[in-house]
N, C-alpha and C positions, 0 to 999 in steps of 0.2 A: 636393654643390655643383658638382663638375666636370661631371657629367652635365647639370645644369641650365644650366651655361654653354655646353656644346656645343649644347644645344637653342636657347639664346638666340642663339648665333652663327649657326646655320642660319636661324633666323627673321629676324634682322637682315640676313643676306646675301640672303635672298629678298626682303626689303623693299627693299634696294638694287637688286636685279634689277628689281623692279616700277617703281621710280623711274627706272631706266635705260630701261625700256620707254617710259613716257609722256614722259620727257625727250627721247628720241631717236626717237620716232615720226615726227617731222618729217623725219628723215634719209631715210627710205624713200619718203615719200609727198608731201612738201610740193610738189615740182615737178609731180607728176601732178595734184594737187588745184588748184594755182594755174593750170595750163593747161587745167583742166576735162577732162582725159583720164579722170579717175575722180571719182566723188562722194566726199566725205569718209568716210562710213561704209563704203562698199564698199572704199575704199582702206585704211582701218584694219583691216577684217576680213581683207583679203588680206595685209596686212603682218603681222598677228598670226599667221596660219597659217604664213607663210613664215619668220617668226622662230622658231617652234616647230620647224619642219623643219630650219632651218639649224643649230640647236643640236646636232643629231646628226651633222653632217657631219665632225666630227673633234674631237680633244682637245688638239691641239698648243698652242693659245693657253692653255688651262686649265693645262697642265703648266708653261708659262713663268711664269704668274702664281703657281702653287702652289709652284714650286721655284726660280724664277730671280730673285726680287726681294729677299726677305729670308730669313734662316734663323730660323724662329720657335722660341723656347724651348719646352720641353716643359711639359705640364700646365697648371694654372690660369693661370700667368703668360702662356703663349703665347696662351691663349684671350682674355685681357684685351687683349693687343696686337691681335688680329684684330678684336675688338669696337670698339676705338678707331679702327682704320683704316676700318671700315665706316661708323661714325657720321660721321667726317670727310668721307667721300665722299658720303654721303647729304645732309649739310648743304650742301655746295657745290652738289650737284645741285639742291636746292630753291631756293637763292639765285639761281642762274643761270636756272632755270625761271621764277621770279617776275619777273625782269627781261627775260625773253624772249631770253636770249643762248644761242646754240647752242654751249655749251662741251662738253668731252669727259668723259663718265662714266668712260671707261676711264682717263684720266689722273687723274681725281679719285680713283679707287680706288688707283691706283699711288702717287699723292701721299699718300693716307691710310696705305698700308702703309709707305712710307718714313718719314713723320713719326712714326708710332707706333713703328716700329723704332728710330729714333734716340732717341726719348724713353725707350724701355725698354732702351737699350744693347744691342739685338739686332744681329746681324751683317747689315749691308746689303750686298747683292751689287752693288757699283757697276759692275763690268765687265759684268755681265749687264744692268743697267739701261741702260748706254751702248749695248750692242749690240742689245738687244731693245726698248728704249723710246725713247731719245733720238734715235738715228739714224733709225729708222722714223718717229718723230714729225715730224722735219724733212722727210724724203723724201716721205711720203705726200701732204701738201698740195701740195708742189711738183709731184709727178707728176700729181696730180689737176688742178691748174691748167693745166699745159702740155699734158697729154693731152687734156683737154676743149677747150682752145683749138685744138689740131691737128685733132681730130675734127670740131669745128664748122666750122672752115675748109674741111675736105674736103667736108662736107655742103653748105655754101653753094656750093662750086664744082660739085659733081656735080649739084645740083638747081637750078642757076641759071636754066635755060630751061624748067623744068617748071611746070605749072599750080600757082599758089600755094595755091589752095583744096584741091586734091586732095593736094598734098604735106603740107599741114597736117593733113588728116584721117589720112593715112597715119602720120605721126609721133605723132599722138594715140593711135592704136591701138598703135603700137610702144611707147609709154610704159607701157602695161599690163605688158609683158614686162620692160622695164628697171626699173620700180618693184618688180616681184616679185624680180628678181635682186638689187636693192639690199637689200630686206628679208631675203632669204635670207643675204646677206653680213653683215647686221647681226646676225642670229641666230648665224651662224658665229663672229663676233668677240665680241660682247658677252655672250651667254649663257655662253660658255666662261669668261669672267673671273670670274663668280660661282661657277661650278663649281670654279675654281682656289682661291678663298677658302675654300669649304666643305671642299675637300680639305686645305687648310692646317690648318683646325681639327681635322679628323679625324686628321691626321698628328701633331699635338701631343699627342693623347690616346691614341695607339697603336691607333686603330680601323682605320687603314690603314698599310701600309708604303710607304716612298718609291718602291719599284719597282712598286707597284700602279697599275692604271689607275683612271680616274674611275668610281666606282660608278654603276650604272644609275639608282638612285633619285635620285642627285644630278643626273644629266643631265635626268631627267624633271621634277624640281622646278624647276630653273633655267629650262628651256625653257618651262614653264607660267607661271612668274612673269613672265618678260620678255614673253611673248605677251599676257598679261592687261594688263600695263602699257601695251603698245603699243596695244591696243584702246581703252584709256582715252583715249588721244590727248594730244598736247602742243600745244594750239592757239596758245599764245603764241609758241613757237619756230617753229611752222609759218608764222606770218605773217612773221616775220623772214626765214626761209630762202626762202620762196616768193615774197615780194613786195617786201620792204624792200631787199634787196641789189640786185636788178635785176628788171625786168618780164620774166618768162620766156615764151617761146612753146614749142609742143610739140617742135620740133626741138632747141632748146637744153635743154629738160628731158630729152629722150632722151639727148643727148650727155653731159650731166652725170651721169645715173644709170648709163649704160653704162660710163663711165670709172671712176667711183667704185666701182662693184661689182667691177670687174676688179682694182682696187688692193686691195680688201679680201680677195678670194680669194687673190691672189698672196702678200700679207703673211701671211695666216693659214696657208695650206696649204704654201706654199713656204718662208717664212722663220720661221714660228712666232712672229710678232711681234704683240703686242696693240696695233694701231694704232687711232686714233680714227675712227669712222665719221663723226662730226660734222665734224672737220677736213677729211676727204677730200671729202665731198659739198659742203661750203661752198666749198672752193677750186675744185672743178669748176664750180660755179655761177658763180663769179667768172670762171673761164677762158672759159666760153661767152659770158658777158656782154661780155668784153673784145673779142670778135670784132666787136661792133657798133662800139664805140669805147671807149677807156679811160674816158671821162667817163660812159658809160652805167652803169657800176658805181658804186653809192653808196659811195664809199670812206670816208665818215664812219661809216656803219654798219659797214663792214668793219673799220675801226680799232677800234671797240668790241668786235667779235667777237675780233679778234686779241689785244686786251688781256685778255679773259677766258681765251683759250688760254694766254697767258703766266702768268697768275696761278693757273691751276687746280691744278697740282701743289704749289706752295708753300702756297697757301691751304688746300687740303684737308689737307696735311701739318701745318700749324699747328693746325687744328681737331682733328685726330687726336691730336697731341701733348698738347693741353690735355685732351681727353677721357681719354687714357691716364692723365694725372696724377690726375684725379678718380677714375677707375675703379680705379686701383692702390690708392688709399687705402681705397676702400669694399670692394672684392672680394678684396684680397690682405692 
């Protein structure tokens, strides 16, 4: 039974990774597609490849998720906790995908872990959550908004007397690079979160030790699942991010992606923090839009997005707690 549960956890974790990919595909390519810098299928293929490569850039975020959120009980009990956390995260991903809301898969996973941890009376590492989740969760959108606003302001000043048509073509080409950087950062951040959950499951059953690194097969499996999910595309969210918040031009698309990808790299490699790619790029898009005028941003749409952000951790946590209650009765 324990081996069967380990296999089930790995399968569900990879299913979450897949939903993460198609849910967050818009993060990397929505701005490039909406400005016609890339065609949708070319953009998705590029994002899938860069997601795969990004998953191998480090394991710092995976270690934070695997060791810094909750202390999982050993054996079958711990595996049930992980299953409940994953189901909670997947459920919230599917709900927000259906309504086209760019919520955070990362925070859904963390909410699922916390909810299942509380329901199972496991030790929740609140200090680690504050340092590695809550503070970066607040900082990354703020930095994304302000950084994109500042960069776009600089671009407008630098190119104020240049030929508009030539400038637009130049930024459309530059967006190919900034979109690739964003996709690489998404793989660096989000594939590692699934690695961390699988590592948790292996830890509870003694297949790995706490001081071990992430096994190579786990890295390959997580990278493959998220890249396949990304190639499947998340068209509902792409429309929200690329068109409904603000009408983007190539320069604003480039500025949004450049700042958002920089935030992802710094948070992952420098601070080991599992931040939301969704929150970061959405805030950056709003920041570039605000350089036109504040009314250019559709704040009604933005309000709905922010509400989804606020609800993500508690909603995924509640679903995970309910799933744990059912799974505990059946499997334990």
